[in-house]
N, C-alpha and C positions, 0 to 999 in steps of 0.2 A: 664620406663614402658609406654606402649601405652594405653591411657585411652579409645580409641575408640573401643577396643576389649573387647567383653563380656567375663567375667571370671566365674561368678557364674553359668552360663548356663552349665558349665561342669557337674554339678549335673545331668542334664537331660541325659547325655551320660552314666551315671553309670548304671550297670545292675539292681540295685534295682529300679531305676526310670522306666526302661523298663518293669520290672515285674509288678510294681504297675499300670502303664499306661495301660497295657494289661488287668489287672483285673478290671479296672474301668468301661468300657462300660456295662457289664451285671448288675453291681450294679446300674448304672445310669438308665438303662432300668426299673428296679424295681421301682424306684422313679417315672419315667414317667408314668408307668402303675398304679400308686397309690396303690401299694401293701402295706398293713399295715405292719409296721416295726416288730410287734410281730409275723408275719407270715413268716418272713425271716428265713432262716436256720442260725445256729450258725456261720457257715463259712461266709455267706453273711454279717452278722452283724459285724463280725471281720474285714472283708475286707473293709467294709464301713468306719469304724473309721480310719483304717490305711491309706486307699487311700485318704479320704477327707482331713486329716491333712497333708499328704505328698503333696497333691495338693497345699496347702497353702505355703509349702516350695518352690515348683517350681515357684509359682506366685511371691513370695517375691524375689527369685533369679533374675527374670526378672526385677523387680522394681529396685533392687540394681544396676544391669548392666546399666539400662537406666539412673539412677541418676549419675553414674560414667561418662558415656559418656557426659551428659549434663554439668558436671563441666568443660568440655573442649570446651564449645560452648557459643554462645550468639545470640539470634534470630536477624536476619537482617530484622526486621520489624519496620518501622518508628513509628507506633502507640505504639508498645510495648516500644521501646527505649525512647519515650517521657515521659512515666510514670514510668518506672522501669530501674534503673541503673544496671550495672554489679555486683555491690556489693550485691544487693538484690537477683539477679538471682543466683549468685554463692553460696551465703549463703544458700539459700533455698535448692538447690540440694545437698550441702554438708550435711545439716541436714537430708534430705531424705535418703542419702546414709547410714549415721550412724544409723539412726532409722531402716533402712531396715536390716542391718547386725544384729543388736540386736534382731529385730523381727524374723529373720530367725532362730536364735539360740533358741529363745523361742518356735518356732514351731517345731524345731527338738526334743525338749524335749517332746512335745506332741506326736510326732511320736514314740519315744521310749516308752512312757507310754502305748500307744495303741498296739504297736507291741508285747510288752512283756505281755500285759494284766494285768498290775499292778492294775488297778481298781481305781486309784486316779481320783477324779472328775476333769473334764476339767479345771475349774477355779482355782483349787488348785495345778496344776502341776507346780513345781518350780525345780530349780537345786537341792536343798537339798532333796526334796521328791524323785526325780529320783535316786539320789545317794544312799539314804537310801534303796530304793527298790532293786537296783542293788546289794547292799551289802547282803540283805536278799536272793536274788536269787543266790548268789555266782558266778555271772558272772564277774570275775575279769578283763577280757579283756575289756568289754564294760565300766565297772566302771573306769578303767584307762583312757579310751578315753574321758569319760565325765569329769573327773577331769582335763584333759588337755584342754578340751573345755572351762571349767570354767576359768582356768588360762589365756588362750590365748585371751579370749573374754572380760576379765575384763576391760581393758583400753577402748575398744570400747563402752561397756555399760556405763562406767563412763562418756565418752564424750556425749553419747546419753542423759543420765540423766541430765547433766549440760545444754545441749541445750534445753531440755524440761523445766528445772527449770528457766533458764534465758530467755526462749523463743527465743534463737538465738544461732547459732554456733559462738563461740568467736574465732576470729583470728585477729592478729595485722594488717596484710595487708588488710583484709576486712574492718576493722575499719577505716584505713587511706583512703581507696578507697571510702568508703561511705561519708566521710567528704569532699573529693575533688569533688565528684559528686554533693553533696549538694551545695557547693559553686558555682560551674559552673551553676547549675540549677537556683539558687536564683539570680545569677548575670545577667541572661538573661533579657533584657528589662530594665536594670538599668544602672547607670553610672559605676557601678563596672564591671571590666573585669577580669575574672579569667580564660580566655581561655588558658593562658600560662600554666595552670596546666594539660591540656589534655594529654600532654606527660607522666605525672606521672601515668595516668590511665593505659596506656599500660604497663608501668613498674611494677606497683603493681599487675596488673592482671597476668602478666607473672610469678611473684614470688609466687603468691598465688597458681596458677595452678601447679607449680613445687612442692610446699609444699604439696598440697592435693594429688598429684600423688605419692609422697614418702609415705605419710600416708596410702593411699589405697594399695600400693604395700606391705607394712608391714602387714596390716590387712589381705590381701588375701593370702600372703605367709605363714602366721601363721595358717589361718583357713581352706583354701580349701583342702590341703592334709589331714588334720585331719578329715574334714567332709567326704571325700571319704573313709577313713578307717572306719569311723563310719557307713557309708552306707553299706559297705561290711559286717560288723557284723550284721546290721539290716536285710540284705537279708537272711543270714543264719538263724537267729531267726524267721523271717517271714515264711520261708519255713518249718521249724520245727513245728511252731504253726499250719500252715495249715494242715500238715500231721497229727498232733495230733488230731485236731478238726474233720477231716474226719474219722479217725479211731474210735473216740469216737461216732460219729453219726452212723457208721456202726455196732458198737457193741451194741447200745441201741435199 
C-alpha cells in the first residue's frame, strides 16, 4: 500500500458530497447576513444540520489522510530532530490516524441522525440510538450498513480507546525505537557511546512503517467501500426528505 496517496478523500468524490457542497453556500450566506435561525425555512434548517455535520466528515477525512502520509515521513529539520525522535513523531501520527477514523465514524452517525430527522439530541447520538431509530423507520438497507459499520470499526475504536486510556499508541517496534533514541540522546556529551545503535533506528522504523501500512490497508479496505454505500443510501434519503419538506411547505 502506498501511504502517500490520500484515500478517505474519495468521500469528496461521492455524489452525496457534491450535492451537500452545492447546498451549503446559500445556507452560509444566511449566517453571514445574521438572519435569525427561527426565520429560516424548514428546508434551510434541515440542510443546515445535514451540511454542517457532513462538513465535519469531510474535514476529518482530510485529517486522516494527512496523518497517514506523515506516518511515512520525518521532518528534515535540525531543531526538530534535536528535541523529538522518530518514535515520538510516528507514535503521534499513528494515534491521530486512529482517533481520526473513529471520529469520522462518530460524525457519520450524526449525519444519519440529521438526514433522517430522527430528532436525537446531538450529544446523545450513538451507534445504538441510530440503530434503534433505523429499526423504527423500517429502513432495513441502512440498518444493515450501520451494523456492518459497527462490526468493521470495532477494532479501530478499541485501539483508539486504548491509546486515549494509556495516552499512547502501543507498538513493540515503537517502544524499542524510543529506548534506543533515549540511549543515544543521553549518551551525547558523556563517556557512553551508543552511536552503534543508530543502525537499529532505521531497521525498527522500517518495520514499524510496514506494520502501520498493513494496519491502515486493512482499516481502509474494510471501511471505505462501506462508507461509499452508506453515502449512496444517504443521498437517496436526503433527496426524499427535501422533496417532502418542499411539498409540506407548499401545501401549508
